[in-house]
All heavy atoms as an XYZ file, in Angstrom:
959
protein
N       6.197      4.641    -14.132
C       5.914      4.344    -12.810
C       5.886      5.543    -12.027
O       6.764      6.402    -12.122
C       7.052      3.352    -12.290
C       6.782      2.909    -10.858
C       7.906      1.917    -10.369
O       8.073      0.967    -11.124
N       8.325      2.039     -9.211
N       5.022      5.693    -10.995
C       4.907      6.826    -10.146
C       6.002      6.752     -9.048
O       6.198      5.709     -8.382
C       3.501      6.864     -9.476
C       3.481      8.067     -8.479
C       2.492      7.037    -10.492
N       6.759      7.843     -8.922
C       7.706      7.900     -7.787
C       7.097      8.819     -6.751
O       6.622      9.969     -7.078
C       9.043      8.511     -8.337
C       9.598      7.627     -9.508
C      10.058      6.290     -9.145
O      10.603      6.088     -8.039
N       9.809      5.318     -9.961
N       7.168      8.485     -5.495
C       6.654      9.190     -4.421
C       7.768      9.554     -3.323
O       8.729      8.711     -3.101
C       5.606      8.353     -3.574
C       4.496      7.828     -4.464
C       3.536      7.063     -3.603
C       3.675      9.014     -5.044
N       7.787     10.788     -2.888
C       8.741     11.305     -2.028
C       8.051     12.028     -0.873
O       7.320     13.004     -1.096
C       9.730     12.266     -2.611
C      10.768     12.808     -1.581
C      10.485     11.629     -3.728
N       8.303     11.425      0.342
C       7.730     12.146      1.569
C       8.659     13.159      2.128
O       9.887     13.074      2.002
C       7.433     10.973      2.630
C       6.577      9.837      2.218
C       7.380      8.659      1.867
O       8.478      8.788      1.351
O       6.798      7.568      1.904
N       8.064     14.135      2.822
C       8.787     15.171      3.561
C       8.008     15.705      4.712
O       6.744     15.423      4.721
C       9.197     16.201      2.648
O       8.093     16.948      2.073
N       8.546     16.365      5.552
C       7.942     17.169      6.633
C       8.055     16.428      8.033
O       7.539     16.976      9.079
N       8.667     15.258      8.014
C       8.928     14.667      9.363
C       9.832     15.409     10.205
O      10.647     16.285      9.811
N       9.977     14.971     11.439
C      10.856     15.648     12.416
C      10.549     15.342     13.879
O       9.788     14.386     14.124
N      11.104     16.063     14.693
C      10.876     15.947     16.202
C       9.989     16.991     16.662
O      10.089     18.182     16.412
C      12.288     15.998     16.836
C      12.306     15.944     18.343
C      11.790     14.545     18.828
C      13.587     16.248     19.018
N       8.976     16.526     17.448
C       7.976     17.483     17.978
C       7.500     17.072     19.371
O       7.669     15.770     19.656
C       6.763     17.513     16.973
C       6.006     16.228     16.886
C       5.834     18.690     17.500
N       7.270     17.918     20.239
C       6.700     17.609     21.506
C       5.259     17.114     21.473
O       4.414     17.426     20.643
C       6.787     18.736     22.502
C       8.205     19.286     22.726
C       8.243     20.396     23.782
O       7.299     21.024     24.128
N       9.454     20.654     24.352
N       4.981     16.302     22.500
C       3.525     15.769     22.524
C       2.598     16.952     22.523
O       2.855     17.959     23.249
C       3.443     14.907     23.770
N       1.456     16.863     21.907
C       0.547     17.949     21.721
C       0.782     18.830     20.539
O      -0.019     19.642     20.253
N       1.942     18.643     19.914
C       2.297     19.548     18.885
C       1.769     18.994     17.624
O       1.024     18.006     17.469
N       2.176     19.668     16.498
C       1.639     19.302     15.128
C       2.802     19.184     14.093
O       3.810     19.861     14.170
C       0.631     20.414     14.650
O      -0.499     20.514     15.526
N       2.566     18.388     13.140
C       3.441     18.252     11.888
C       2.531     18.075     10.707
O       1.423     17.551     10.841
C       4.326     17.009     12.025
C       5.539     17.177     12.970
C       6.349     15.836     13.117
C       6.572     18.308     12.551
N       3.108     18.460      9.622
C       2.399     18.338      8.358
C       3.308     17.540      7.344
O       4.326     18.077      7.012
C       1.952     19.670      7.692
C       1.091     19.504      6.457
C       0.595     20.865      5.895
N      -0.142     20.690      4.719
C      -1.450     20.472      4.538
N      -2.140     20.421      5.812
N      -2.148     20.411      3.527
N       2.933     16.438      6.927
C       3.782     15.620      6.005
C       3.201     15.817      4.616
O       2.004     15.974      4.387
C       3.558     14.114      6.334
C       3.944     13.699      7.756
C       3.946     12.181      7.925
C       5.356     14.119      8.174
N       4.170     15.773      3.679
C       3.900     16.017      2.260
C       4.307     14.869      1.544
O       5.316     14.118      1.861
C       4.500     17.228      1.683
O       3.861     18.467      2.395
N       3.570     14.519      0.437
C       3.977     13.443     -0.489
C       3.869     13.964     -1.880
O       2.825     14.398     -2.334
C       3.012     12.293     -0.326
S       3.216     10.919     -1.507
N       5.098     14.087     -2.592
C       5.129     14.521     -3.948
C       5.251     13.353     -4.960
O       6.101     12.559     -4.671
C       6.338     15.476     -4.105
N       4.430     13.425     -5.926
C       4.403     12.420     -6.960
C       5.243     12.885     -8.175
O       5.033     14.103     -8.531
C       3.086     11.932     -7.312
N       5.741     11.961     -8.891
C       6.593     12.356    -10.084
C       5.753     12.565    -11.385
O       6.353     13.233    -12.265
C       7.611     11.241    -10.332
O       6.895      9.963    -10.758
N       4.499     12.213    -11.336
C       3.717     12.314    -12.600
C       2.284     12.511    -12.278
O       1.795     12.000    -11.205
C       4.011     11.218    -13.552
C       3.697      9.808    -13.038
C       4.256      8.703    -13.907
O       5.298      8.498    -14.259
O       3.301      7.979    -14.502
N       1.461     12.928    -13.317
C       0.069     13.251    -13.068
C      -0.904     12.056    -12.811
O      -1.933     12.279    -12.351
C      -0.438     14.249    -14.052
C      -0.584     13.492    -15.460
C      -1.236     14.485    -16.460
N      -1.527     13.850    -17.712
C      -0.614     13.901    -18.754
N       0.542     14.455    -18.605
N      -0.904     13.329    -19.817
N      -0.436     10.944    -13.163
C      -1.137      9.661    -12.919
C      -1.574      9.480    -11.439
O      -2.505      8.870    -11.141
C      -0.584      8.396    -13.515
O       0.750      8.346    -13.035
C      -0.529      8.448    -14.971
N      -0.752     10.088    -10.556
C      -1.027     10.127     -9.195
C      -2.399     10.643     -8.855
O      -3.012     10.162     -7.909
C       0.083     10.827     -8.454
C      -0.232     10.980     -6.975
C      -0.059     10.113     -5.966
C      -0.721     12.236     -6.437
C      -0.259     10.245     -4.650
C      -0.916     12.526     -5.200
C      -0.706     11.520     -4.245
N      -2.772     11.683     -9.689
C      -4.066     12.299     -9.336
C      -5.204     11.408     -9.516
O      -6.424     11.655     -9.036
C      -4.193     13.514    -10.196
O      -4.312     13.262    -11.615
N      -5.176     10.344    -10.174
C      -6.204      9.363    -10.485
C      -6.120      8.085     -9.614
O      -6.902      7.103     -9.772
C      -6.240      8.896    -11.903
C      -6.636     10.008    -12.821
O      -7.400     10.860    -12.491
N      -5.992     10.097    -14.109
N      -5.231      8.171     -8.642
C      -5.046      6.935     -7.792
C      -5.312      7.250     -6.299
O      -4.936      8.228     -5.734
C      -3.504      6.581     -7.844
O      -3.194      5.586     -6.895
N      -6.106      6.322     -5.728
C      -6.268      6.459     -4.284
C      -4.875      6.404     -3.599
O      -3.960      5.825     -4.091
C      -6.960      5.188     -3.869
C      -7.699      4.790     -5.151
C      -6.741      5.050     -6.191
N      -4.739      7.280     -2.488
C      -3.418      7.289     -1.767
C      -3.637      7.003     -0.292
O      -4.749      7.178      0.104
C      -2.705      8.616     -1.963
C      -3.455      9.766     -1.464
S      -2.333     11.227     -1.145
C      -1.267     10.678      0.101
N      -2.566      6.567      0.385
C      -2.751      6.278      1.851
C      -1.460      6.645      2.530
O      -0.417      6.825      1.827
N      -1.449      6.720      3.745
C      -0.457      6.908      4.576
C      -0.392      5.752      5.621
O      -1.399      5.321      6.217
C      -0.533      8.175      5.436
C      -0.233      9.443      4.638
C      -1.249     10.250      3.990
C       0.963     10.104      4.432
N      -0.620     11.260      3.360
C       0.669     11.225      3.568
C       2.283      9.720      4.788
C       1.725     12.145      3.237
C       3.236     10.581      4.416
C       3.056     11.765      3.569
N       0.799      5.181      5.747
C       1.089      4.068      6.584
C       2.286      4.421      7.526
O       2.923      5.304      7.191
C       1.363      2.824      5.852
C       0.221      2.280      4.996
C      -0.021      2.821      3.735
C      -0.570      1.155      5.450
C      -1.129      2.423      3.066
C      -1.675      0.797      4.763
C      -1.970      1.377      3.543
N       2.382      3.740      8.670
C       3.435      3.980      9.542
C       4.068      2.778     10.119
O       3.283      1.738     10.273
C       3.101      4.998     10.518
C       2.104      4.493     11.568
C       1.600      5.649     12.655
N       0.606      5.117     13.558
C       0.099      5.994     14.498
N       0.322      7.205     14.449
N      -0.839      5.466     15.334
N       5.318      2.769     10.502
C       5.915      1.643     11.089
C       6.881      2.104     12.195
O       7.793      2.773     11.953
C       6.739      0.786     10.059
C       7.240     -0.481     10.488
C       7.760     -1.458      9.347
O       7.996     -0.900      8.355
N       7.773     -2.617      9.582
N       6.526      1.609     13.334
C       7.294      1.881     14.552
C       8.373      0.691     14.681
O       8.061     -0.447     14.232
C       6.481      1.939     15.807
N       9.525      0.920     15.311
C      10.443     -0.152     15.533
C       9.814     -1.428     16.070
O       9.239     -1.274     17.142
C      11.623      0.555     16.403
C      11.480      1.951     16.067
C       9.994      2.158     15.918
N      10.202     -2.611     15.556
C       9.673     -3.773     16.158
C       8.241     -4.110     15.887
O       7.709     -5.088     16.306
N       7.565     -3.253     15.150
C       6.140     -3.416     14.843
C       5.865     -3.551     13.365
O       6.639     -3.179     12.525
C       5.282     -2.243     15.443
C       5.370     -2.104     16.959
C       4.376     -0.987     17.465
C       4.532     -0.997     18.984
N       3.573      0.013     19.519
N       4.659     -4.050     13.089
C       4.242     -4.182     11.614
C       3.837     -2.815     11.137
O       3.416     -1.981     11.864
C       3.070     -5.098     11.590
C       3.377     -6.549     11.953
C       4.313     -7.337     11.063
O       4.261     -6.914      9.808
O       5.069     -8.118     11.472
N       3.983     -2.708      9.824
C       3.518     -1.382      9.207
C       1.990     -1.397      9.297
O       1.418     -2.434      8.976
C       3.957     -1.403      7.767
C       3.732     -0.002      7.110
C       4.436      0.107      5.674
N       5.889     -0.044      5.837
C       6.725      0.035      4.710
N       6.233      0.276      3.557
N       7.965     -0.188      4.926
N       1.402     -0.183      9.697
C       0.019     -0.141      9.950
C      -0.675      1.006      9.119
O       0.072      2.053      8.785
C      -0.387     -0.030     11.419
C       0.197      1.318     12.005
C      -0.181      1.518     13.432
O      -0.897      0.576     13.991
O       0.122      2.540     14.099
N      -1.868      0.811      8.826
C      -2.647      1.743      8.119
C      -2.887      2.988      9.051
O      -3.247      2.854     10.221
C      -4.077      1.236      7.701
C      -5.067      2.207      7.209
C      -4.959      2.682      5.979
C      -6.035      2.616      8.061
C      -5.850      3.628      5.523
C      -7.012      3.604      7.545
C      -6.915      4.079      6.294
N      -2.823      4.177      8.369
C      -3.044      5.446      9.180
C      -4.203      6.124      8.522
O      -5.164      6.479      9.283
C      -1.897      6.326      9.097
C      -2.151      7.728      9.714
C      -0.687      5.770      9.835
N      -4.257      6.375      7.190
C      -5.264      7.189      6.585
C      -5.300      6.836      5.031
O      -4.214      6.417      4.440
C      -5.059      8.630      6.828
N      -6.351      7.114      4.447
C      -6.424      6.950      2.987
C      -7.408      7.940      2.386
O      -8.309      8.470      3.064
C      -6.909      5.468      2.633
N      -7.268      8.179      1.108
C      -8.201      9.109      0.429
C      -8.440      8.644     -1.003
O      -7.431      8.172     -1.695
C      -7.607     10.541      0.538
C      -8.651     11.586     -0.063
C      -6.289     10.637     -0.192
C      -8.179     13.002      0.267
N      -9.597      8.847     -1.445
C      -9.895      8.414     -2.895
C      -9.249      9.394     -3.856
O      -8.822     10.440     -3.558
C     -11.397      8.223     -3.123
C     -12.173      9.478     -3.164
O     -11.729     10.498     -2.626
N     -13.315      9.471     -3.795
N      -9.323      8.961     -5.070
C      -8.626      9.716     -6.148
C      -9.160     11.111     -6.410
O      -8.530     12.051     -6.852
C      -8.569      8.911     -7.447
C      -9.752      8.793     -8.267
C     -10.680      7.709     -8.133
C     -10.289      9.478     -9.241
N     -11.692      7.806     -8.993
C     -11.480      8.974     -9.732
C      -9.821     10.747     -9.969
C     -12.160      9.403    -10.736
C     -10.520     11.295    -10.927
C     -11.766     10.635    -11.462
N     -10.527     11.306     -6.036
C     -11.122     12.635     -6.189
C     -10.909     13.412     -5.047
O     -10.965     14.695     -5.040
C     -12.530     12.531     -6.480
C     -12.961     12.160     -7.889
C     -14.466     12.159     -8.129
N     -14.828     11.829     -9.481
C     -14.791     12.674    -10.588
N     -14.463     13.950    -10.327
N     -15.247     12.181    -11.704
N     -10.594     12.842     -3.846
C     -10.411     13.624     -2.596
C     -11.614     13.781     -1.756
O     -11.495     14.460     -0.714
N     -12.810     13.174     -2.237
C     -13.970     13.416     -1.544
C     -14.358     12.361     -0.481
O     -15.356     12.566      0.307
N     -13.566     11.358     -0.323
C     -13.695     10.343      0.621
C     -12.538     10.093      1.435
O     -11.492      9.802      0.796
C     -14.213      8.966      0.001
O     -14.557      7.975      0.932
N     -12.545     10.173      2.700
C     -11.337      9.921      3.599
C     -11.569      8.876      4.603
O     -12.744      8.614      5.017
C     -10.907     11.157      4.276
O     -11.979     11.689      5.056
C     -10.585     12.245      3.289
N     -10.514      8.170      5.016
C     -10.634      7.005      5.966
C      -9.375      7.109      6.922
O      -8.348      7.552      6.514
C     -10.525      5.749      5.278
C     -11.584      5.577      4.173
N     -12.704      4.756      4.330
C     -11.669      6.036      2.918
C     -13.465      4.800      3.244
N     -12.819      5.590      2.379
N      -9.705      6.799      8.164
C      -8.738      6.990      9.275
C      -8.764      5.852     10.127
O      -9.779      5.197     10.394
C      -8.870      8.155     10.030
C      -8.897      9.480      9.281
C     -10.071     10.026      8.758
C      -7.689     10.126      9.030
C     -10.026     11.242      8.049
C      -7.649     11.381      8.331
C      -8.833     11.904      7.914
O      -8.755     13.031      7.086
N      -7.613      5.352     10.663
C      -7.541      4.388     11.703
C      -8.103      4.983     13.023
O      -8.091      6.192     13.103
C      -6.153      3.901     11.961
O      -5.318      4.909     12.504
N      -8.579      4.099     13.915
C      -9.235      4.530     15.047
C      -8.152      5.269     15.897
O      -8.622      6.281     16.537
C      -9.713      3.433     15.873
C     -10.960      2.788     15.247
O     -11.637      3.475     14.419
O     -11.279      1.646     15.547
N      -6.918      5.034     15.892
C      -5.957      5.573     16.697
C      -5.632      7.023     16.377
O      -5.107      7.819     17.099
C      -4.692      4.860     16.642
O      -4.111      4.760     15.324
N      -5.942      7.526     15.151
C      -5.615      8.834     14.612
C      -6.835      9.648     14.392
O      -6.784     10.864     14.072
C      -4.714      8.904     13.460
C      -3.495      7.949     13.731
C      -5.354      8.436     12.191
N      -8.003      9.090     14.205
C      -9.230      9.721     13.807
C      -9.529     10.900     14.851
O      -9.414     10.746     16.035
C     -10.451      8.693     13.814
C     -11.675      9.447     13.206
C     -12.749      8.354     13.026
C     -14.004      8.963     12.388
N     -15.055      7.827     12.159
N      -9.754     12.039     14.244
C     -10.012     13.195     15.079
C      -8.742     14.062     15.240
O      -8.916     15.214     15.669
N      -7.659     13.517     15.022
C      -6.370     14.214     15.223
C      -5.620     14.426     13.926
O      -4.935     15.551     13.680
C      -5.424     13.433     16.141
C      -5.974     13.243     17.485
C      -5.041     12.616     18.473
N      -4.584     11.236     18.052
C      -3.386     10.915     17.747
N      -2.341     11.925     17.766
N      -3.023      9.791     17.303
N      -5.738     13.503     12.842
C      -5.101     13.658     11.645
C      -6.014     13.946     10.547
O      -7.221     13.548     10.602
C      -4.409     12.319     11.339
C      -3.156     11.944     12.150
C      -2.872     12.680     13.360
C      -2.352     10.878     11.829
C      -1.825     12.257     14.136
C      -1.297     10.587     12.539
C      -1.038     11.280     13.736
N      -5.556     14.660      9.504
C      -6.379     14.940      8.400
C      -5.544     14.662      7.101
O      -4.418     15.235      6.914
C      -6.900     16.388      8.359
O      -7.517     16.731      9.530
C      -7.771     16.630      7.138
N      -6.177     13.906      6.139
C      -5.511     13.551      5.002
C      -6.065     14.404      3.918
O      -7.338     14.746      3.821
C      -5.607     12.057      4.619
C      -4.791     11.671      3.367
C      -7.027     11.591      4.364
C      -4.578     10.245      3.090
N      -5.323     14.764      2.924
C      -5.906     15.594      1.876
C      -4.902     15.548      0.611
O      -3.850     14.787      0.677
C      -5.858     17.152      2.252
O      -4.592     17.666      2.539
N      -5.390     15.944     -0.500
C      -4.552     15.973     -1.665
C      -4.787     17.138     -2.630
O      -5.866     17.757     -2.436
C      -4.772     14.641     -2.427
C      -6.160     14.598     -3.020
C      -6.497     13.162     -3.474
N      -5.528     12.663     -4.415
C      -5.276     11.407     -4.865
N      -6.073     10.534     -4.174
N      -4.354     11.021     -5.716
N      -3.883     17.487     -3.405
C      -4.013     18.501     -4.369
C      -3.533     17.922     -5.724
O      -2.351     17.937     -6.052
C      -3.072     19.757     -3.976
C      -3.352     20.827     -4.876
O      -3.795     20.713     -6.032
O      -2.968     22.016     -4.490
N      -4.596     17.547     -6.434
C      -4.233     16.867     -7.713
C      -3.635     17.654     -8.667
O      -2.872     17.202     -9.584
C      -5.539     16.076     -8.263
C      -5.916     14.926     -7.525
O      -5.206     14.313     -6.789
N      -7.271     14.583     -7.630
N      -3.861     18.925     -8.738
C      -3.257     19.781     -9.606
C      -1.793     20.025     -9.463
O      -0.998     20.192    -10.432
C      -3.906     21.244     -9.499
N      -1.338     19.632     -8.281
C       0.106     19.739     -7.935
C       0.668     18.313     -7.827
O       1.918     18.202     -7.386
C       0.394     20.535     -6.630
C      -0.110     22.057     -6.775
C       0.156     22.804     -5.467
C      -0.272     24.209     -5.590
N       0.060     24.904     -4.263
N       0.020     17.263     -7.903
C       0.328     15.922     -7.767
C       1.026     15.608     -6.349
O       2.025     15.069     -6.216
C       1.389     15.594     -8.813
C       0.799     15.541    -10.201
O      -0.329     15.213    -10.368
N       1.577     15.920    -11.222
N       0.231     16.244     -5.345
C       0.741     16.098     -4.013
C      -0.318     15.637     -3.080
O      -1.454     15.807     -3.276
C       1.276     17.406     -3.449
O       0.258     18.336     -3.531
C       2.527     17.869     -4.257
N       0.103     15.083     -1.919
C      -0.795     14.603     -0.967
C      -0.229     15.111      0.424
O       0.952     15.369      0.493
N      -1.089     15.250      1.437
C      -0.634     15.743      2.759
C      -1.308     15.018      3.870
O      -2.411     14.504      3.639
C      -0.968     17.244      2.902
O      -0.219     18.102      1.942
N      -0.646     14.900      5.009
C      -1.143     14.425      6.224
C      -0.883     15.388      7.303
O       0.212     15.546      7.715
C      -0.626     13.021      6.596
C      -1.145     12.377      7.811
C      -2.619     11.963      7.442
C      -0.289     11.169      8.153
N      -1.985     16.091      7.688
C      -1.892     17.038      8.838
C      -2.034     16.277     10.159
O      -3.085     15.627     10.311
C      -2.853     18.162      8.738
C      -2.898     19.152      9.836
C      -1.608     20.053      9.883
O      -1.220     20.519      8.883
N      -1.139     20.132     11.073
N      -1.019     16.404     10.991
C      -1.027     15.723     12.351
C      -0.997     16.610     13.382
O      -0.214     17.345     13.598
C       0.204     14.708     12.346
C       0.212     13.777     11.231
S       1.642     12.598     11.382
C       2.971     13.743     11.340
N      -2.187     16.550     14.189
C      -2.431     17.411     15.351
C      -2.419     16.609     16.593
O      -2.640     15.455     16.504
C      -3.665     18.315     15.136
C      -3.559     19.185     14.028
O      -2.601     19.762     13.581
N      -4.774     19.520     13.417
N      -2.232     17.323     17.793
C      -2.296     16.550     19.007
C      -1.494     15.303     19.085
O      -2.010     14.288     19.501
C      -3.807     16.269     19.405
O      -4.533     17.533     19.464
N      -0.324     15.453     18.559
C       0.627     14.220     18.514
C       0.916     13.624     19.849
O       1.082     14.376     20.823
C       1.901     14.626     17.786
C       1.741     14.779     16.237
C       2.892     15.532     15.613
C       1.558     13.438     15.597
N       1.043     12.362     19.819
C       1.260     11.594     20.988
C       2.605     10.792     20.855
O       2.940     10.432     19.635
C       0.133     10.541     21.326
C      -1.234     11.207     21.491
C      -2.267     10.155     21.659
C      -3.625     10.701     21.779
N      -4.702      9.668     21.907
N       3.295     10.461     21.865
C       4.434      9.650     21.711
C       4.308      8.342     20.894
O       5.210      7.927     20.268
C       4.896      9.277     23.167
C       4.351     10.492     23.897
C       3.071     10.897     23.274
N       3.094      7.717     21.015
C       2.825      6.478     20.352
C       2.648      6.718     18.852
O       2.507      5.713     18.129
C       1.534      5.770     20.896
C       0.362      6.765     21.158
C       0.272      7.256     22.439
O       1.293      7.694     23.003
O      -0.980      7.217     22.958
N       2.595      8.019     18.503
C       2.496      8.236     16.951
C       3.962      8.212     16.390
O       4.132      8.279     15.054
C       2.142      9.641     16.753
C       0.556      9.756     17.055
O      -0.192      8.826     16.766
O       0.187     10.817     17.650
N       5.040      8.075     17.251
C       6.491      7.988     16.621
C       6.577      6.855     15.847
O       6.281      5.589     16.124
C       7.349      7.832     17.887
O       7.302      9.077     18.598
C       8.819      7.694     17.276
N       7.013      7.091     14.504
C       7.201      6.006     13.546
C       7.748      6.557     12.275
O       7.910      7.758     12.109
C       5.847      5.388     13.206
N       8.134      5.638     11.436
C       8.378      6.123      9.973
C       7.032      6.148      9.243
O       6.356      5.154      9.197
C       9.499      5.316      9.274
C       9.607      5.646      7.888
C      10.719      5.308     10.050
N       6.787      7.239      8.568
C       5.558      7.345      7.906
C       5.677      7.317      6.394
O       6.655      7.858      5.865
C       4.906      8.811      8.127
C       4.171      8.811      9.576
C       5.008      8.787     10.644
C       2.844      8.821      9.662
C       4.345      8.869     12.035
C       2.170      8.819     10.890
C       2.954      8.879     12.043
O       2.363      8.845     13.251
N       4.932      6.462      5.746
C       5.057      6.204      4.343
C       3.901      6.657      3.607
O       2.720      6.501      3.945
C       5.319      4.706      4.061
C       6.512      4.108      4.611
C       6.588      3.585      5.983
C       7.658      4.022      3.963
C       7.609      2.961      6.553
C       8.822      3.479      4.544
C       8.768      3.035      5.826
O       9.862      2.516      6.403
N       4.190      7.300      2.409
C       3.103      7.642      1.457
C       3.047      6.563      0.491
O       4.048      6.000     -0.033
C       3.374      8.911      0.767
S       2.235      9.472     -0.498
N       1.746      6.142      0.038
C       1.551      5.098     -0.922
C       0.424      5.451     -1.830
O      -0.560      6.150     -1.529
C       1.325      3.757     -0.175
N       0.459      4.852     -3.060
C      -0.599      4.955     -4.115
C      -0.947      3.623     -4.611
O      -0.015      2.800     -4.889
C      -0.100      5.858     -5.132
N      -2.247      3.390     -4.852
C      -2.765      2.104     -5.321
C      -2.430      1.936     -6.878
O      -1.979      0.921     -7.306
C      -4.158      1.909     -5.134
C      -4.625      1.617     -3.739
C      -5.912      0.904     -3.748
N      -5.984     -0.425     -4.275
C      -7.037     -1.113     -4.532
N      -8.211     -0.684     -4.217
N      -6.926     -2.340     -5.057
N      -2.768      3.004     -7.583
C      -2.773      2.998     -8.983
C      -3.996      3.674     -9.535
O      -5.076      3.794     -8.818
N      -4.011      3.873    -10.837
C      -5.067      4.777    -11.411
C      -6.474      4.096    -11.312
O      -6.654      2.944    -11.636
C      -4.674      4.939    -12.866
C      -3.295      4.830    -12.889
C      -2.947      3.784    -11.834
N      -7.457      4.865    -10.768
C      -8.879      4.444    -10.802
C      -9.220      3.330     -9.882
O     -10.430      2.836    -10.022
C      -9.406      4.300    -12.266
C      -9.155      5.372    -13.175
C      -8.217      5.324    -14.168
C      -9.782      6.622    -12.999
C      -7.957      6.474    -14.944
C      -9.621      7.684    -13.835
C      -8.640      7.617    -14.766
N      -8.326      2.933     -9.036
C      -8.779      1.880     -8.107
C      -9.558      2.544     -6.975
O      -9.458      3.717     -6.657
C      -7.483      1.178     -7.416
C      -6.907      0.161     -8.318
C      -5.770      0.497     -9.132
C      -7.353     -1.111     -8.391
C      -5.180     -0.438     -9.930
C      -6.683     -2.093     -9.195
C      -5.738     -1.744     -9.970
O      -5.070     -2.664    -10.791
N     -10.240      1.719     -6.194
C     -11.032      2.166     -5.046
C     -10.101      2.406     -3.872
O      -9.027      1.784     -3.789
C     -12.167      1.324     -4.696
O     -11.762     -0.079     -4.391
N     -10.617      3.026     -2.831
C      -9.775      3.148     -1.672
C      -9.674      1.872     -0.892
O     -10.372      1.031     -1.016
C     -10.298      4.280     -0.713
C     -10.236      5.623     -1.349
C     -11.737      3.956     -0.233
N      -8.578      1.743     -0.183
C      -8.306      0.574      0.557
C      -7.507      0.762      1.824
O      -6.741      1.704      1.857
C      -7.589     -0.482     -0.309
O      -7.091     -1.655      0.382
N      -7.757     -0.033      2.937
C      -6.894      0.066      4.084
C      -5.813     -1.041      4.092
O      -4.945     -1.141      4.980
C      -7.683     -0.193      5.313
C      -8.793      0.800      5.565
N      -9.619      0.848      6.805
C      -9.227      1.868      4.833
C     -10.428      1.832      6.717
N     -10.133      2.467      5.579
N      -5.811     -1.913      3.024
C      -4.928     -3.051      2.964
C      -3.641     -2.633      2.415
O      -3.468     -2.172      1.181
C      -5.617     -4.115      2.089
C      -4.896     -5.433      2.246
O      -3.662     -5.517      2.627
O      -5.584     -6.461      1.912
N      -2.478     -2.858      3.092
C      -1.152     -2.624      2.655
C      -0.801     -3.196      1.301
O      -0.058     -2.674      0.450
C      -0.075     -2.831      3.654
C       1.227     -2.322      3.361
C      -0.027     -4.306      3.974
C       2.227     -2.448      4.494
N      -1.395     -4.473      1.112
C      -0.992     -5.191     -0.103
C      -1.669     -4.589     -1.367
O      -1.327     -4.974     -2.474
C      -1.444     -6.702      0.115
O      -2.801     -6.845      0.176
C      -0.758     -7.289      1.333
N      -2.626     -3.800     -1.198
C      -3.271     -3.205     -2.386
C      -2.450     -2.044     -2.960
O      -2.873     -1.504     -4.064
C      -4.668     -2.672     -1.932
C      -5.696     -3.697     -1.867
O      -5.438     -4.861     -2.318
O      -6.746     -3.585     -1.134
N      -1.459     -1.522     -2.265
C      -0.786     -0.368     -2.736
C       0.537     -0.638     -3.422
O       1.311     -1.531     -3.009
C      -0.396      0.526     -1.502
C      -1.600      1.250     -0.995
C      -2.465      0.610     -0.019
C      -1.953      2.534     -1.414
C      -3.701      1.285      0.340
C      -3.040      3.177     -0.945
C      -3.919      2.535     -0.062
O      -5.086      3.211      0.396
N       0.550     -0.143     -4.643
C       1.578     -0.534     -5.536
C       2.877      0.361     -5.543
O       4.064     -0.158     -5.639
C       1.055     -0.346     -7.112
C       2.005     -0.817     -8.208
C       1.471     -0.776     -9.492
C       2.393     -1.154    -10.597
N       1.839     -1.098    -12.021
N       2.634      1.616     -5.297
C       3.793      2.553     -5.135
C       4.015      3.170     -3.804
O       3.059      3.524     -3.159
C       3.501      3.706     -6.163
C       3.142      3.306     -7.543
C       1.853      3.436     -7.998
C       4.191      2.938     -8.391
C       1.569      3.039     -9.382
C       3.936      2.425     -9.655
C       2.612      2.540    -10.121
O       2.191      2.215    -11.405
N       5.326      3.153     -3.400
C       5.704      3.621     -2.038
C       6.840      4.563     -2.079
O       7.773      4.446     -2.822
C       6.049      2.337     -1.241
C       4.951      1.366     -0.935
C       4.451      0.420     -1.773
C       4.117      1.357      0.224
N       3.408     -0.201     -1.172
C       3.264      0.407      0.129
C       4.051      2.140      1.413
C       2.232      0.076      1.026
C       3.187      1.879      2.468
C       2.234      0.868      2.255
N       6.730      5.546     -1.161
C       7.826      6.369     -0.882
C       8.857      5.713      0.135
O       8.589      4.618      0.594
N       9.950      6.449      0.433
C      11.008      5.902      1.206
C      10.719      6.122      2.717
O      11.374      5.577      3.485
C      12.309      6.428      0.821
C      12.685      6.078     -0.666
C      12.831      4.620     -0.783
O      13.531      3.881      0.056
N      12.101      4.071     -1.763
N       9.765      6.992      2.926
C       9.462      7.221      4.389
C      10.025      8.413      5.019
O      11.128      8.840      4.601
N       9.407      9.006      5.985
C       9.929     10.082      6.666
C       9.733      9.955      8.258
O       8.647      9.476      8.655
C       9.356     11.493      6.258
O       9.936     12.641      6.883
C       7.789     11.518      6.491
N      10.790     10.184      8.996
C      10.701      9.888     10.414
C       9.938     10.935     11.207
O      10.168     12.139     11.071
C      12.061      9.800     11.075
C      12.098      9.523     12.537
C      11.686      8.185     12.974
O      12.110      7.152     12.405
N      10.821      8.078     14.043
N       8.996     10.504     11.959
C       8.265     11.360     13.014
C       8.543     10.908     14.284
O       8.332      9.684     14.675
C       6.799     11.329     12.638
C       6.016     12.120     13.730
C       6.439     11.966     11.242
N       9.050     11.763     15.188
C       9.359     11.380     16.567
C       8.648     12.458     17.497
O       8.711     13.487     17.341
C      10.835     11.542     16.807
O      11.519     10.590     15.912
C      11.218     11.111     18.307
N       7.800     11.875     18.372
C       7.063     12.717     19.322
C       7.615     12.423     20.724
O       7.617     11.317     21.254
C       5.564     12.381     19.301
C       4.809     13.370     20.158
C       5.092     12.527     17.748
N       8.131     13.463     21.315
C       8.653     13.382     22.656
C       7.646     13.628     23.745
O       6.700     14.486     23.529
C       9.880     14.336     22.869
O       9.425     15.633     22.676
N       7.704     12.963     24.848
C       6.751     13.086     25.966
C       7.132     14.283     26.836
O       8.346     14.784     26.809
C       6.623     11.848     26.664
O       7.958     11.435     27.319
């Protein structure tokens, strides 16, 4: 089973940037689509971004498109989410997730099998 660990969260002022990282425990991660989701207090967990297993196809929610960039380094079994022009409404716990080997990309939270424990991102106004 793939174990995922997020890092890079913290406190940042509006307009600032953060880079989140997702480290996988084994190389099977490199063959799995991965996604980033977030959950703010009192709200449902929502889709943020996803990337296919090769890294050549990316998807973003409308709320972050143009500001966030998802990427991966399969040689290192890692994924990243670069977050620029952060807004207070971006404040949430961010989760890294993986579907499983050779699946297609998805925006659906129920399609993801493996999850990290989350990292807190707080954006002050």
